[in-house]
N, C-alpha and C positions, 0 to 999 in steps of 0.2 A: 331171777325171773325176768323174762323178756317183756318189753313194753310194746304194745301194739301201735302200729303206724296208722294214722287216719287214712282210710282207703280211698277217699275222694278229694284229693287236692284240686285246686282250681286255679285258673289263670287270673281270677279276680282277687285283688288284694283286700278289698273291703271286709270280707268275713273275718280275716285274720286281725284286722285293726280293732275288732270288738272283743277280742279275747284278752283275758287277764294274763299277766306275765307268767304266773305259775303254770297256767295251762299251755302257754306257748313254749315254756322251757321243757315241760313234759314231752310235748310233741317233737321238739328239736332233739331231745335226748333219745327219743324213739328212733329217729332217723339215724342218729349217730350209732346207736346200737346195731341197727339193721345193716348199715354199710361198713361198720367197723373201720379197720385201718385204710380202707379205700377212700374214706372221706377225711379231709382236713379242713377245719374251720380256722381261718387265720384272723386274728384280732389285732389291729394296729393300736399302738399305745394311746391314741387319742379317742378311741371308741368309748361308748357308754359302759359303765360298770357291768350292766346286765349282759351285754354282749361279750365283754372280756371274760366274764365268769363261765361262758359256754364255749370259749375258744380253745382249740387244741394247742395252738401256738400263739404267743404274744411277742410283739417286737416292732421294729421299724419296718418300713416298706421293703427295702431290699433284703434285709435279714430274713423276713418272713418268706419271701419268694425263694430265697436260697434254701431255706430249711425244707420247704414243701417240695421243691424240685429234687432234693437229695433223697427223698423217700422212695423206696422201691415199690411200696404197696399202694401209694396214693394214685387214685384215678379221678377224684373229684376234689376241687378246691372251691370253697366258699370264702371269698376274700371280703372281710369286713373292714373296708378301707375306702379308697376312692378309685376312680376309673384308671388312672395311670398305673396304680399299684397292681390291679388285676391284669392289666396288659403285660407288665413285667413278669408276673407269675406265669402267664400263658407262654411268653417267650422262653423263659428258663425251663419250665416243666416240659415243654414240647420241642426242645432243641434236638437236632438230629441224633446225637448219640443216645439221648434218653429214649427217643422213639425207636431206635434200633434195639435197645435193651428190652423194650416192651413189645417187640415184634410189630411195630407200627401203631400200637394202640395209643390214642391221644388222651391226655388228661383234660377233662372238661373244667373250665374255670367259670364261675358265676359271680356276679356282683349283685348282692341282694337288692340294692336300689340303684338303678342306672342314672339317677339324678345326682348321685354322690360323685361330684366332680371336684376339681381343685381350682380355686380362683387364680392361684399363681400359674399353674400349668396353662390355664386358658389365656393368660396374658401374652403367650408366644405361640401363635398359630404357624403351622408349617409354611403357609403362603407368605406370611410376614417375614419369617426367617430367610426363606429363599430370596425374597425381594431385597432384604437387607444385604445378603451375600452378593447379589448382583450389583447393588449400589456401591458397596465397599470395593468391589472389583474395578470401579471407575477411578478409584483413588489409590488403592493399595493392591499389591499382588496378593490375591487370596491364597496362593500357594504358600505364603508366609503368614497365614493365620490358621490357628487350630481352633475349630469350634468345640466348645465344651458345654454340655448340657447337664444341668442338675438332674438327679434321678427323678425329681418331682416335675416330670414333663411327659408329654404324650410320646407314644412309641414312634410316631412320625419324626419327631425331633431327634430321638436317639438314632433312628435310621439315617437322618441327614448327617449326623456326626460320623456314623460308620462309613458313609460314602465319601466324606470329605476329609478323611484322615483324622477325625476327631475322637472324642472320648466322653464317657459319662462320669460324673462324680457324685459322691454323697457328701453330707455335711461333715463327716468324720475324715474323709480323705481328700478334701478339696485342695489343700496345700500340695499334697503329693501329686495330684493330677495336674495342677498348674506347673509344678516343676517338670513333670514329664512333657508337658506341652512346650515349655520354653526350651527344652533340649532339641526340639524339632523346628520350631518357628519362633519369630521374634514377637509375635502378637497372639492374643487369644480373644475370641468372641465368646463371652460367657452369658448364658441364658438359662432359665428365665428370671432368676432371682438376683437382682443387683446387689442386695445387701450381703448375701453370702460371698459373692464374688469380690466385693470391695473389702469386706472385713478380712477375708483370707489374704488378698493381695497386699493390703496394708501391713499385715504382720510379716509378710515376706520382704518388706522394704520398698514396695512399689509406691511411688508418689501418687497422691490422689489426683493431681492435675494431669496424670498420664492414663486416667481411667474415665474417659468420656462415657456418658450414658446415651444409648441409642433409643430414641423414641420411635416406635414402629408406626405411629400415626402422623409423623412429620415426614413429608416426602423430600425434604431438603437434607439428605444425608443424616436422617434421624435427628435433626436439630443441631447438627455439628458443622463446623467448617472443615474444608479439606485439610487445612493446616493442623487442626486439632486431631483429626484422624491420623494424619501422617506421623504425629508425635506420640500416638497412643501406644500403650503396652497391653492394657486389658480394656476391651470395649464391652461395657456392661449393658445388658438389656434392661429396659425400663419396666421391670416386673417386681412383684413383692408378695409376701405372704400376708393376707389380710389379718391374721391373728397376731403375728410377731410385729407387724407395722404399728400396732396399737400401743406398744410400750414406749414410754417417753422418759427423758432424763429426769424430769421432775418427780416421776414415780420413784426413781432410785434415791434421789435426795430426800424425799419425804420419809421413806422407810428407814434410811440411815439415821435421820434425825429422831424418828420415833422409837427405833429399836437399836440401841448401841450394840456393836459387835455382830450385827447381821452381815451375812455374806450374800452378795448379789450374783446369782447364777443364771445365765441367759443362753439362748440359742443364737447361733451366728446369723440366723435370718432376721434378727432384730436390726434396726437402723444403727448406723455407725455411732451416733451420738449416745446410744445406750450401751452398745458393745464396748466402746472405749472406756467407759467408767465402771463397767462391771468387774467383779473380782475374778469371775471365771466365765468362760464362754465355750460351748461345745455342743455336739450333737445330742439328740434325744438319749441315745445310749450313754453318752458321757454324763449327762445330767443325772440319770438314774444311778450310775455307778458312784458319782460323787456323794449323793445322798446316802446310798447304801453303805459306803465306807466311812462316813462321818461319825464321830463319837456322839454319844447321847448329850443333849443340851445344845447342840449346834443350831444356830439360827440361820434360816435361809429365806431369801425372797427370790422366787423362781419366775423367770420370764419365758414361759412357753405355754402350750395349750392348757386350758383350765382343767379338763378331765384328768390329764396326767398329773398335774400339780395336786389336785384333790386326792388322787389315788396315792401319791407319795405321802401326802399328809396322813392319810388313814393307815398306811402300812408302816409308818415310822412315827408313832406317837411320842417316842423318846426325843424327838427333835421338834423344833419350832419352825414350821414351814408356812410361808405366806405366798400368796399370788402377787406378782409384782405390780399389777395394775389395779387401781380401785374400781375399774370398769370391768364387768363380766365380759370375758373375751374367749370364746370357744370356737372350734372349727365347725361352722354350721353345716358344711357338707358332710363331714364325718358323722355328725349328730343325726343325719337323716336315716342311717341304718339303725333300726331297732329290732326287737325280737319278732315283731310281726313280719317285717320284711325278710328276716333270716328264716323264720319258719316257713313262710310262703315259698321262698326259693328252694329250701331243702326238701320240702315235701314233693314239689314238682320234680326235683332232681331224682328223688327216690322212686318216683312213679314213672320215670323214663320220659318225662315231658319237660326237660330243662328250660328255664327261662332266664333272661338276662345273661346269656352266655357271652363271654369275652373271647373272641377268636381273632387274633391279629393275623393279617394276611401274610403269606409266606415271604414275600419280597421284603416287607417292612421288618418282619421277624429276623430275617437273615442279616440285614444291615444293622439292626438294633443290637443283635447279639454280638456283632463284631465290636461295636463301641463298648458294650458291657464287658466283653472279654478283655479289651484293652485296659479297662479300669481294674479288673482283677489282677492283671499283671503288674500294676503299679504297687510298689512296696512303700 
């Protein structure tokens, strides 16, 4: 039996905020049934459980964009994540060969709440990166620097890398991307997350004293001397994830003392002091796979976003799973997307009045895609 769609969607969010989750879910499902395979709702691992339950695909940011872009039926994407993720989905879903396959028909990408940003991505603005590049050029030949941006960055930064012979990385392939970069140049400028860059480079044998941190708010070579920059191997941007920054070494020590036999599993966006003493460190996908493959009775303390840890705990009652920090630490911007925002955006989409559309300009898309394609070529 079909479910009727509300015939009068509105640009105003307020009426949706007063609805109960059951009613919102009913209306969301009505849009899903109406649009069928043309619509894909993407739910990042850090989303609320209510949103994940109504997502067609669940994963990390790049994985979700790839899966959606590979669909031949998809014409609408509702990305329940943050702004840079929706940008990547738009770039991949509307790349030239996909547009040719669809006779020029674009995929419309919407972000249910435009305020869902990323504090880490916001720590590296394109103007700051361009200024840093110019300043570095006064000390180092920038032809001998490969710019590397973490996938958690604005499309403008990905485009910057595309234009300057650079590349994008994820937390799972950062080491391979650095190896690729060092085959081309002797130095790397890594942004926006200093911790992922440092933790990855340290495992590759690069000394910490050859990894200066560039402070974009310091006009004097990012707070570095010319000698330090000349001796550098990896120049790290002074950025971080507000969630993973919260985990501290004392949290690790306390849990090991309290729970003998516990394994500490963290994301490489955590500070070095935590990453170095953890038992295992890896991407969100790596963390999930480790828990899924572990035998019953395994004890974990996991250092990543709270919603994901709680979901793993609920899905694996046969294991003992703890959140690494005693302080509640969740991605506040991811948390902004709720069923009210999702329903509001989907009903307007179904009515032909799409709101919160993410449309990356063609020039930025072109250069971003070059940097992303380089990443895909890295084995």
